[in-house]
N, C-alpha and C positions, 0 to 999 in steps of 0.2 A: 086339105083344107087344115089339117091341124096347124102347119107351119105360119100358114095365113093368121089362125087366131093367137097363136103365139107373137106374130109379129106385131100384131094389133096390141095386144097385150102390153108389150115390150112399147110399144109407142104412146100408149097410155099411162104409162110408168113414164117414161121420158118427159112426156108432157108435162105429169104431176110435178115432177121433180125442178124443171123449168120454171115453172109458175111459181112454185113457193123459192126456188133462190130469186126470182125477182122479186118476190114479195119481201122477202129477208131486205134484198139490196135497198131496196124503196124505207123499209122503216129503220135501216141505219144511216140513209141518207138524208132522212127526215131528222134523227138524233143528232146529225151531226149540225145540220142547218141550226137546231133549237140552242145548239152549244154556243154556236159562231154568235146567234143573237143574244144569249146571256153575257157573252164575253164583252159584245159591243155596247151593251147596257150597261156595264161593270166600268167599261173602260169612259164612256160619257158623263157617267155618274161622278168618277174620280176628276175628270176634266173640270166638272162644274163646280166641284168640291175646291179645287185648286184656284179657280177663277176667284171664286167667292172670297177665300182666303188672302187672296192678292188685292181685291178691291179692298178689305176691310184693312188691312195694313197700311195700302196708301191713304185712308180718310186718317186711321190713327195715329200714321206718323209720315205726313207728306214731305218733310225734309230728308229723310232719310231714304225714300224712295226716290226722290231727286237724285240724290246722290248717288244709289246704285243704279241708276238707270244710266247717266252721265259716266259714269266709270265702267259701265258694261258696254256703252255706245263708242267711248273711248278705244276700250280695247278691239272691240269689231273692228274699228278705222283702223286701228296700228296691225290688227291680222290682215286685213282685207287690203292694206296700202304696200306691204310686204312682196306681196303676190306679184 
């Protein structure tokens, strides 16, 4: 009877440890997801900021923007034509 009681106590302890481990894992995964979401939001903000700066540059200096676009298009054409 004492062996059975000891085994039940060990089983309860193991189940408590397993439950705590699963709770810790869930908390860690939640933290990872929040971190990933924060990084995604920061990246989106940087992209929007770059887009607004590009639009502002094009509006203020359309000739320069056209020249840059033509030059980049020429370079891309040269690089892809060599392949």
